[in-house]
OpenMM code with the backbone's topology and positions (N, CA, C; nanometers):
from openmm import Vec3, app, unit

residues = "MET ARG SER VAL PRO GLU GLN ASP ALA PRO ALA GLN GLY GLU LEU SER VAL THR VAL THR THR ALA LEU GLY ALA LEU PRO LEU LEU ASP ALA LEU VAL THR VAL SER ARG LYS SER VAL LEU LEU HIS HIS PHE ILE THR ASN GLN ASP GLY LEU THR PRO THR VAL THR VAL SER THR PRO PRO LEU GLU LEU SER THR ARG PRO GLY ASN GLU MET PRO TYR THR GLU LEU ASN VAL ARG VAL PHE LEU GLN GLY TYR TYR ALA VAL TYR ARG THR GLY ILE GLU VAL TYR PRO ASN GLN THR SER TYR LEU GLN VAL ASP LEU VAL PRO LEU PRO ALA ASP GLU LYS THR SER GLU ILE GLU ILE ILE THR ASP THR PRO PRO HIS GLN LEU TYR SER GLU THR GLY GLY SER ILE SER GLY".split()
positions = [
    Vec3(0.0888, -0.1184, 0.0134),
    Vec3(-0.0008, 0.0019, 0.0129),
    Vec3(0.1005, 0.1088, -0.0005),
    Vec3(0.0519, 0.2167, -0.0990),
    Vec3(0.1351, 0.3346, -0.1101),
    Vec3(0.0863, 0.4370, -0.0001),
    Vec3(0.1872, 0.5135, 0.0707),
    Vec3(0.1311, 0.6080, 0.1674),
    Vec3(0.1343, 0.7471, 0.0755),
    Vec3(0.0420, 0.8374, 0.1287),
    Vec3(0.0202, 0.9502, 0.0704),
    Vec3(0.1351, 1.0623, 0.1158),
    Vec3(0.2142, 1.1151, 0.0232),
    Vec3(0.3101, 1.2115, 0.0609),
    Vec3(0.2168, 1.3400, 0.1548),
    Vec3(0.2964, 1.3845, 0.2386),
    Vec3(0.2511, 1.4853, 0.3333),
    Vec3(0.1889, 1.6023, 0.2544),
    Vec3(0.2438, 1.6528, 0.1657),
    Vec3(0.1902, 1.7683, 0.0807),
    Vec3(0.0723, 1.7416, -0.0053),
    Vec3(0.0582, 1.6067, -0.0239),
    Vec3(-0.0951, 1.5720, -0.0883),
    Vec3(-0.2063, 1.5429, -0.0066),
    Vec3(-0.1589, 1.5183, 0.1378),
    Vec3(-0.2626, 1.4984, 0.2336),
    Vec3(-0.3493, 1.6270, 0.2354),
    Vec3(-0.4936, 1.5938, 0.2672),
    Vec3(-0.5926, 1.7253, 0.2864),
    Vec3(-0.5453, 1.7760, 0.4144),
    Vec3(-0.5528, 1.9279, 0.4132),
    Vec3(-0.5178, 2.0093, 0.5138),
    Vec3(-0.6538, 2.0040, 0.6133),
    Vec3(-0.6174, 2.0264, 0.7425),
    Vec3(-0.7380, 2.0185, 0.8438),
    Vec3(-0.7142, 2.1280, 0.9399),
    Vec3(-0.8269, 2.1692, 1.0012),
    Vec3(-0.8230, 2.2549, 1.1047),
    Vec3(-0.9342, 2.2360, 1.1869),
    Vec3(-0.9238, 2.3007, 1.3211),
    Vec3(-1.0270, 2.2662, 1.4221),
    Vec3(-1.0899, 2.3896, 1.4748),
    Vec3(-1.2178, 2.3671, 1.5076),
    Vec3(-1.3039, 2.4576, 1.5776),
    Vec3(-1.3642, 2.4198, 1.7114),
    Vec3(-1.3505, 2.4840, 1.8077),
    Vec3(-1.4022, 2.4722, 1.9663),
    Vec3(-1.4956, 2.5724, 1.9876),
    Vec3(-1.6224, 2.5427, 2.0376),
    Vec3(-1.7225, 2.6560, 2.0484),
    Vec3(-1.7411, 2.6316, 2.2193),
    Vec3(-1.7405, 2.7500, 2.2924),
    Vec3(-1.8055, 2.7685, 2.3986),
    Vec3(-1.9296, 2.8612, 2.4265),
    Vec3(-2.0246, 2.8013, 2.4984),
    Vec3(-2.1401, 2.8817, 2.4983),
    Vec3(-2.1578, 2.9307, 2.6402),
    Vec3(-2.1731, 3.0659, 2.6699),
    Vec3(-2.1848, 3.1259, 2.8009),
    Vec3(-2.2984, 3.2181, 2.7860),
    Vec3(-2.3134, 3.2875, 2.9344),
    Vec3(-2.3915, 3.4005, 2.9296),
    Vec3(-2.3436, 3.4761, 3.0402),
    Vec3(-2.3829, 3.5882, 3.0798),
    Vec3(-2.3433, 3.6817, 3.1915),
    Vec3(-2.1942, 3.7382, 3.1481),
    Vec3(-2.1713, 3.7723, 3.0167),
    Vec3(-2.0518, 3.8028, 2.9614),
    Vec3(-1.9390, 3.6948, 2.9779),
    Vec3(-1.9603, 3.5817, 2.9494),
    Vec3(-1.8778, 3.4811, 2.9705),
    Vec3(-1.8370, 3.4273, 3.1191),
    Vec3(-1.9211, 3.4677, 3.2119),
    Vec3(-1.8965, 3.4249, 3.3577),
    Vec3(-1.9648, 3.2848, 3.3739),
    Vec3(-2.0735, 3.2495, 3.3082),
    Vec3(-2.1538, 3.1196, 3.3301),
    Vec3(-2.1534, 3.0434, 3.2115),
    Vec3(-2.1111, 2.9161, 3.2198),
    Vec3(-2.1049, 2.8148, 3.1024),
    Vec3(-2.2731, 2.7876, 3.0859),
    Vec3(-2.3128, 2.7381, 2.9757),
    Vec3(-2.4496, 2.6991, 2.9491),
    Vec3(-2.4499, 2.5692, 2.8828),
    Vec3(-2.5265, 2.4802, 2.9839),
    Vec3(-2.5493, 2.3277, 2.9445),
    Vec3(-2.6654, 2.3290, 2.8419),
    Vec3(-2.6439, 2.2186, 2.7451),
    Vec3(-2.7500, 2.1706, 2.6540),
    Vec3(-2.8111, 2.2812, 2.5467),
    Vec3(-2.7087, 2.3605, 2.5190),
    Vec3(-2.7305, 2.4574, 2.4127),
    Vec3(-2.7135, 2.3896, 2.2937),
    Vec3(-2.7849, 2.3942, 2.1772),
    Vec3(-2.7579, 2.3339, 2.0472),
    Vec3(-2.6895, 2.4199, 1.9653),
    Vec3(-2.5781, 2.3722, 1.9128),
    Vec3(-2.4700, 2.4237, 1.8463),
    Vec3(-2.4673, 2.3531, 1.6867),
    Vec3(-2.4904, 2.4374, 1.5939),
    Vec3(-2.4825, 2.3781, 1.4613),
    Vec3(-2.3556, 2.4607, 1.3680),
    Vec3(-2.2981, 2.3841, 1.3332),
    Vec3(-2.1668, 2.4148, 1.2240),
    Vec3(-2.1836, 2.4039, 1.0892),
    Vec3(-2.1841, 2.4933, 0.9950),
    Vec3(-2.2117, 2.4812, 0.8649),
    Vec3(-2.0906, 2.5537, 0.7779),
    Vec3(-2.0770, 2.5158, 0.6500),
    Vec3(-2.0195, 2.5753, 0.5614),
    Vec3(-2.0956, 2.6279, 0.4587),
    Vec3(-2.1255, 2.7565, 0.4275),
    Vec3(-2.2112, 2.8009, 0.3270),
    Vec3(-2.3629, 2.7569, 0.3734),
    Vec3(-2.4126, 2.6602, 0.3030),
    Vec3(-2.5431, 2.6359, 0.3190),
    Vec3(-2.5539, 2.4852, 0.3909),
    Vec3(-2.4313, 2.4043, 0.3856),
    Vec3(-2.4346, 2.2723, 0.4001),
    Vec3(-2.4095, 2.2673, 0.5632),
    Vec3(-2.4804, 2.1693, 0.6253),
    Vec3(-2.4733, 2.1527, 0.7617),
    Vec3(-2.3496, 2.0495, 0.7763),
    Vec3(-2.2555, 2.0643, 0.8636),
    Vec3(-2.1518, 1.9878, 0.8915),
    Vec3(-2.1449, 1.9121, 1.0168),
    Vec3(-2.2042, 1.9788, 1.1367),
    Vec3(-2.2106, 1.9213, 1.2632),
    Vec3(-2.3167, 1.9867, 1.3338),
    Vec3(-2.3663, 1.9034, 1.4506),
    Vec3(-2.4723, 1.9723, 1.5446),
    Vec3(-2.4161, 1.9018, 1.6798),
    Vec3(-2.4160, 1.9896, 1.7902),
    Vec3(-2.3804, 1.9406, 1.9145),
    Vec3(-2.4692, 2.0061, 2.0085),
    Vec3(-2.4650, 1.9460, 2.1322),
    Vec3(-2.5428, 1.9886, 2.2458),
    Vec3(-2.4050, 2.0431, 2.3633),
    Vec3(-2.3956, 2.1271, 2.4155),
    Vec3(-2.2994, 2.1712, 2.4942),
    Vec3(-2.3169, 2.0894, 2.6241),
    Vec3(-2.1724, 2.0723, 2.6808),
    Vec3(-2.1773, 1.9919, 2.8294),
    Vec3(-2.1666, 2.0974, 2.9267),
    Vec3(-2.1511, 2.0398, 3.0652),
    Vec3(-2.1704, 2.1373, 3.1802),
    Vec3(-2.0755, 2.2584, 3.1725),
    Vec3(-1.9722, 2.2386, 3.0978),
    Vec3(-1.8682, 2.3580, 3.1003),
    Vec3(-1.8914, 2.4580, 2.9681),
    Vec3(-2.0117, 2.4172, 2.8968),
    Vec3(-2.0495, 2.5120, 2.7966),
    Vec3(-1.9716, 2.4726, 2.6772),
    Vec3(-1.9077, 2.3728, 2.6590),
    Vec3(-1.8242, 2.3137, 2.5298),
    Vec3(-1.8880, 2.2329, 2.4648),
    Vec3(-1.8447, 2.2342, 2.3296),
    Vec3(-1.8820, 2.1453, 2.2143),
    Vec3(-1.7631, 2.0399, 2.2160),
    Vec3(-1.7771, 1.9170, 2.1443),
    Vec3(-1.6668, 1.8719, 2.1083),
    Vec3(-1.5888, 1.9450, 2.0029),
    Vec3(-1.4689, 1.9243, 1.9685),
    Vec3(-1.3870, 2.0040, 1.8808),
    Vec3(-1.4313, 1.9275, 1.7370),
    Vec3(-1.4339, 2.0200, 1.6335),
    Vec3(-1.4953, 2.0097, 1.5179),
    Vec3(-1.3651, 2.0000, 1.4247),
    Vec3(-1.3460, 1.8986, 1.3454),
    Vec3(-1.2466, 1.9121, 1.2474),
    Vec3(-1.2947, 1.9189, 1.0923),
    Vec3(-1.2507, 2.0208, 1.0341),
    Vec3(-1.2720, 2.0579, 0.9025),
    Vec3(-1.1690, 2.0466, 0.7900),
    Vec3(-1.1992, 2.0402, 0.6891),
    Vec3(-1.0969, 2.0470, 0.5611),
    Vec3(-1.0812, 2.2106, 0.5617),
    Vec3(-0.9415, 2.2137, 0.5276),
    Vec3(-0.8947, 2.3829, 0.5203),
    Vec3(-0.8302, 2.3644, 0.3864),
    Vec3(-0.8107, 2.4751, 0.3323),
    Vec3(-0.6950, 2.5077, 0.2149),
    Vec3(-0.5642, 2.4703, 0.2644),
    Vec3(-0.4496, 2.4484, 0.1810),
    Vec3(-0.3348, 2.4005, 0.2190),
    Vec3(-0.2544, 2.5255, 0.2993),
    Vec3(-0.1856, 2.4878, 0.3923),
    Vec3(-0.1038, 2.5778, 0.4683),
    Vec3(-0.0243, 2.6649, 0.3791),
    Vec3(0.0154, 2.6356, 0.2691),
    Vec3(0.1198, 2.6958, 0.1799),
    Vec3(0.0228, 2.8437, 0.1279),
    Vec3(-0.1036, 2.8308, 0.1378),
    Vec3(-0.1688, 2.9353, 0.0806),
    Vec3(-0.1457, 3.0662, 0.1866),
    Vec3(-0.1368, 3.0332, 0.3033),
    Vec3(-0.0851, 3.1372, 0.4208),
    Vec3(0.0385, 3.1989, 0.4102),
    Vec3(0.1182, 3.1323, 0.3216),
    Vec3(0.2680, 3.1750, 0.3431),
    Vec3(0.3209, 3.2518, 0.2198),
    Vec3(0.2324, 3.2691, 0.1169),
    Vec3(0.2778, 3.3425, -0.0192),
    Vec3(0.1721, 3.4275, -0.0563),
    Vec3(0.1957, 3.5437, -0.1179),
    Vec3(0.1127, 3.6169, -0.1718),
    Vec3(-0.0052, 3.5563, -0.2865),
    Vec3(-0.1002, 3.6100, -0.2722),
    Vec3(-0.2182, 3.5796, -0.3755),
    Vec3(-0.3461, 3.6174, -0.3290),
    Vec3(-0.4387, 3.5620, -0.4109),
    Vec3(-0.5759, 3.6277, -0.3735),
    Vec3(-0.6674, 3.5036, -0.3241),
    Vec3(-0.6142, 3.4125, -0.2942),
    Vec3(-0.6800, 3.2708, -0.2534),
    Vec3(-0.6918, 3.2692, -0.0815),
    Vec3(-0.7954, 3.2368, -0.0531),
    Vec3(-0.8489, 3.2633, 0.1007),
    Vec3(-0.7609, 3.1713, 0.1565),
    Vec3(-0.6834, 3.1784, 0.2547),
    Vec3(-0.5937, 3.0792, 0.3280),
    Vec3(-0.6500, 2.9989, 0.4457),
    Vec3(-0.8004, 3.0091, 0.4497),
    Vec3(-0.8741, 2.9665, 0.5595),
    Vec3(-1.0085, 2.9425, 0.4998),
    Vec3(-1.0556, 2.8358, 0.5811),
    Vec3(-1.2182, 2.7928, 0.5689),
    Vec3(-1.3100, 2.8807, 0.6525),
    Vec3(-1.4032, 2.9235, 0.6065),
    Vec3(-1.5056, 3.0146, 0.6657),
    Vec3(-1.6138, 2.9093, 0.7114),
    Vec3(-1.6631, 2.9357, 0.8341),
    Vec3(-1.7764, 2.8551, 0.8763),
    Vec3(-1.8810, 2.9480, 0.9502),
    Vec3(-1.9976, 2.8881, 0.9698),
    Vec3(-2.1076, 2.9591, 1.0210),
    Vec3(-2.1396, 2.8920, 1.1417),
    Vec3(-2.1792, 2.9473, 1.2521),
    Vec3(-2.2274, 2.8816, 1.3704),
    Vec3(-2.3618, 2.9349, 1.4483),
    Vec3(-2.4604, 2.8509, 1.4494),
    Vec3(-2.5908, 2.9005, 1.4976),
    Vec3(-2.5849, 2.8344, 1.6624),
    Vec3(-2.6216, 2.9133, 1.7429),
    Vec3(-2.6529, 2.8526, 1.8834),
    Vec3(-2.7749, 2.8860, 1.9283),
    Vec3(-2.8644, 2.7854, 1.9864),
    Vec3(-2.9900, 2.7955, 2.0408),
    Vec3(-2.9983, 2.7466, 2.1793),
    Vec3(-3.0836, 2.8094, 2.2612),
    Vec3(-3.1066, 2.7656, 2.3916),
    Vec3(-3.2070, 2.8175, 2.4443),
    Vec3(-3.3135, 2.7587, 2.4627),
    Vec3(-3.4516, 2.7970, 2.5302),
    Vec3(-3.4210, 2.8983, 2.6295),
    Vec3(-3.4818, 3.0006, 2.6308),
    Vec3(-3.5011, 3.0983, 2.7339),
    Vec3(-3.3836, 3.2183, 2.6916),
    Vec3(-3.3110, 3.1904, 2.5722),
    Vec3(-3.2160, 3.3011, 2.5484),
    Vec3(-3.2402, 3.3306, 2.3854),
    Vec3(-3.2055, 3.4285, 2.3460),
    Vec3(-3.1976, 3.4917, 2.2069),
    Vec3(-3.0876, 3.3718, 2.1356),
    Vec3(-3.1337, 3.3391, 2.0072),
    Vec3(-3.0380, 3.2681, 1.9276),
    Vec3(-2.9434, 3.3356, 1.8704),
    Vec3(-2.8175, 3.2968, 1.8363),
    Vec3(-2.7140, 3.3585, 1.7976),
    Vec3(-2.6705, 3.3027, 1.6677),
    Vec3(-2.6398, 3.3732, 1.5625),
    Vec3(-2.5872, 3.3260, 1.4420),
    Vec3(-2.4510, 3.4035, 1.4090),
    Vec3(-2.3495, 3.3171, 1.3992),
    Vec3(-2.2066, 3.4012, 1.3745),
    Vec3(-2.1566, 3.3402, 1.2351),
    Vec3(-2.1048, 3.4135, 1.1363),
    Vec3(-2.0805, 3.3903, 1.0161),
    Vec3(-1.9224, 3.4369, 0.9988),
    Vec3(-1.8640, 3.3568, 0.9027),
    Vec3(-1.7182, 3.3852, 0.8705),
    Vec3(-1.6335, 3.3615, 0.9593),
    Vec3(-1.6476, 3.2606, 1.0448),
    Vec3(-1.5560, 3.2011, 1.1400),
    Vec3(-1.4324, 3.1496, 1.0692),
    Vec3(-1.3125, 3.1841, 1.1051),
    Vec3(-1.2056, 3.1369, 1.0137),
    Vec3(-1.1385, 3.0215, 1.0902),
    Vec3(-1.1222, 2.9252, 1.0187),
    Vec3(-1.0542, 2.8022, 1.0377),
    Vec3(-0.8973, 2.7830, 0.9620),
    Vec3(-0.7896, 2.7740, 1.0088),
    Vec3(-0.6843, 2.7633, 0.9580),
    Vec3(-0.6208, 2.6282, 0.9547),
    Vec3(-0.5427, 2.5847, 0.8542),
    Vec3(-0.4913, 2.4652, 0.8494),
    Vec3(-0.3904, 2.4361, 0.9678),
    Vec3(-0.3938, 2.3145, 1.0425),
    Vec3(-0.3126, 2.2751, 1.1476),
    Vec3(-0.3369, 2.3674, 1.2820),
    Vec3(-0.4436, 2.4301, 1.2991),
    Vec3(-0.4636, 2.5080, 1.4025),
    Vec3(-0.6146, 2.5026, 1.4678),
    Vec3(-0.6398, 2.5268, 1.5737),
    Vec3(-0.7612, 2.5268, 1.6485),
    Vec3(-0.8049, 2.6639, 1.6685),
    Vec3(-0.9357, 2.6803, 1.6192),
    Vec3(-0.9711, 2.8451, 1.6251),
    Vec3(-1.0669, 2.8179, 1.7536),
    Vec3(-1.0956, 2.9016, 1.8327),
    Vec3(-1.2027, 2.9093, 1.9504),
    Vec3(-1.2817, 3.0064, 1.9441),
    Vec3(-1.4271, 2.9849, 1.9574),
    Vec3(-1.5171, 3.0579, 1.9506),
    Vec3(-1.6104, 3.0545, 2.0603),
    Vec3(-1.6102, 3.1845, 2.1491),
    Vec3(-1.7126, 3.1920, 2.2558),
    Vec3(-1.8278, 3.2802, 2.2035),
    Vec3(-1.9340, 3.2167, 2.2409),
    Vec3(-2.0738, 3.2661, 2.1954),
    Vec3(-2.1255, 3.3225, 2.3578),
    Vec3(-2.1811, 3.4378, 2.3595),
    Vec3(-2.2297, 3.4673, 2.4751),
    Vec3(-2.3707, 3.4821, 2.4516),
    Vec3(-2.4605, 3.4177, 2.5152),
    Vec3(-2.6207, 3.4215, 2.4911),
    Vec3(-2.6518, 3.5335, 2.5971),
    Vec3(-2.7721, 3.5953, 2.5310),
    Vec3(-2.8363, 3.7028, 2.6152),
    Vec3(-2.9921, 3.6321, 2.6625),
    Vec3(-3.0014, 3.6419, 2.7862),
    Vec3(-3.1494, 3.5931, 2.8162),
    Vec3(-3.2674, 3.6635, 2.7729),
    Vec3(-3.3812, 3.5793, 2.7412),
    Vec3(-3.4867, 3.6627, 2.7002),
    Vec3(-3.5469, 3.7335, 2.7929),
    Vec3(-3.6406, 3.8290, 2.7859),
    Vec3(-3.7203, 3.8715, 2.9020),
    Vec3(-3.7806, 3.7728, 2.9818),
    Vec3(-3.8233, 3.8006, 3.1020),
    Vec3(-3.8695, 3.7132, 3.1925),
    Vec3(-4.0052, 3.6665, 3.1326),
    Vec3(-4.0907, 3.7489, 3.0581),
    Vec3(-4.2296, 3.6959, 3.0234),
    Vec3(-4.2229, 3.6213, 2.8720),
    Vec3(-4.1207, 3.6082, 2.8339),
    Vec3(-4.0960, 3.5238, 2.6997),
    Vec3(-4.0295, 3.3901, 2.7123),
    Vec3(-4.0875, 3.2875, 2.6385),
    Vec3(-4.0275, 3.1596, 2.6390),
    Vec3(-3.9252, 3.1484, 2.5419),
    Vec3(-3.9828, 3.1825, 2.4071),
    Vec3(-3.9036, 3.1890, 2.2853),
    Vec3(-3.9004, 3.3204, 2.2129),
    Vec3(-3.8110, 3.3350, 2.1224),
    Vec3(-3.8157, 3.4640, 2.0349),
    Vec3(-3.8055, 3.4209, 1.8780),
    Vec3(-3.8574, 3.5022, 1.8027),
    Vec3(-3.8273, 3.4893, 1.6476),
    Vec3(-3.7149, 3.5814, 1.6383),
    Vec3(-3.6607, 3.6484, 1.7281),
    Vec3(-3.5458, 3.7330, 1.7078),
    Vec3(-3.4144, 3.6595, 1.7188),
    Vec3(-3.3347, 3.6770, 1.6173),
    Vec3(-3.1919, 3.6151, 1.6128),
    Vec3(-3.0843, 3.7001, 1.6325),
    Vec3(-2.9858, 3.6955, 1.6953),
    Vec3(-2.8756, 3.7866, 1.6877),
    Vec3(-2.7596, 3.7435, 1.5919),
    Vec3(-2.7466, 3.8250, 1.4820),
    Vec3(-2.6603, 3.7871, 1.3738),
    Vec3(-2.5433, 3.8620, 1.3788),
    Vec3(-2.4147, 3.8075, 1.3886),
    Vec3(-2.2787, 3.8660, 1.3795),
    Vec3(-2.2053, 3.8305, 1.2702),
    Vec3(-2.1802, 3.9030, 1.1509),
    Vec3(-2.0950, 3.8666, 1.0656),
    Vec3(-1.9447, 3.9002, 1.0919),
    Vec3(-1.8678, 3.8302, 1.0792),
    Vec3(-1.7059, 3.8271, 1.1058),
    Vec3(-1.6703, 3.9168, 0.9750),
    Vec3(-1.5932, 4.0279, 0.9864),
    Vec3(-1.5397, 4.0922, 0.8613),
    Vec3(-1.4275, 3.9939, 0.7805),
    Vec3(-1.3822, 4.0250, 0.6625),
    Vec3(-1.2758, 3.9398, 0.6198),
    Vec3(-1.1565, 3.9617, 0.6722),
    Vec3(-1.0621, 3.8855, 0.6673),
    Vec3(-0.9272, 3.9009, 0.7289),
    Vec3(-0.8615, 4.0093, 0.6684),
    Vec3(-0.8041, 4.1020, 0.7367),
    Vec3(-0.7168, 4.2038, 0.6505),
    Vec3(-0.6230, 4.1695, 0.5703),
    Vec3(-0.5394, 4.0301, 0.5934),
    Vec3(-0.4539, 3.9804, 0.4916),
    Vec3(-0.5209, 3.9329, 0.3623),
    Vec3(-0.6364, 3.9346, 0.3789),
    Vec3(-0.7298, 3.8727, 0.2499),
    Vec3(-0.8675, 3.9438, 0.2446),
    Vec3(-0.9037, 3.9921, 0.1457),
    Vec3(-1.0346, 4.0575, 0.1127),
    Vec3(-1.0693, 4.0429, -0.0250),
    Vec3(-1.1763, 4.0406, -0.0805),
    Vec3(-1.2159, 4.0458, -0.2035),
    Vec3(-1.1661, 4.1662, -0.2916),
    Vec3(-1.1348, 4.2728, -0.2219),
    Vec3(-1.0908, 4.3987, -0.2663),
    Vec3(-0.9427, 4.4110, -0.2490),
    Vec3(-0.8759, 4.3456, -0.1463),
    Vec3(-0.7437, 4.3994, -0.1294),
    Vec3(-0.6460, 4.2782, -0.1462),
    Vec3(-0.6625, 4.1521, -0.1296),
    Vec3(-0.5890, 4.0435, -0.1571),
    Vec3(-0.4730, 4.0316, -0.0424),
    Vec3(-0.3706, 3.9955, -0.0754),
    Vec3(-0.2821, 3.9943, 0.0501),
    Vec3(-0.1763, 4.1020, 0.0230),
    Vec3(-0.0971, 4.1447, 0.1593),
    Vec3(-0.0092, 4.2348, 0.1424),
    Vec3(0.1224, 4.2164, 0.0814),
    Vec3(0.1628, 4.3065, 0.0104),
    Vec3(0.3061, 4.2775, -0.0527),
    Vec3(0.3947, 4.3861, -0.0178),
    Vec3(0.4980, 4.3720, -0.0200),
    Vec3(0.6426, 4.4444, 0.0792),
    Vec3(0.6847, 4.5058, -0.0509),
] * unit.nanometer
topology = app.Topology()
chain = topology.addChain("A")
for resn in residues:
    res = topology.addResidue(resn, chain)
    for name in ("N", "CA", "C"):
        topology.addAtom(name, app.Element.getBySymbol(name[0]), res)
């Protein structure tokens, strides 16, 4: 059996999500966390007593893209949606995951008013493109 040379092996990165409230002071148990790329669902998890999901491993562009000039995005962009009854849902887009790295995302949920059980309102946060890569700028050259 032929082994795959390291440069031909697909690159991978990881994402770890923590769900909290009270500006990060209290971890939240049983929050539903979904991870997607574009419109494709990749994973869904329930947080543990520490507010953590299992680490998600995803394919990424090769590491070499982050070490040379060019207009190719050197990371994978993920979207994360978090829902827990009694809190406003949160949807984060553009979460960057780089090859051979673990990205950490903390999502702080805001409690609903006491007289509401659920809400149609969702808090959406778009992560802006990385400054070293953007549709208008490309990479920095010296």
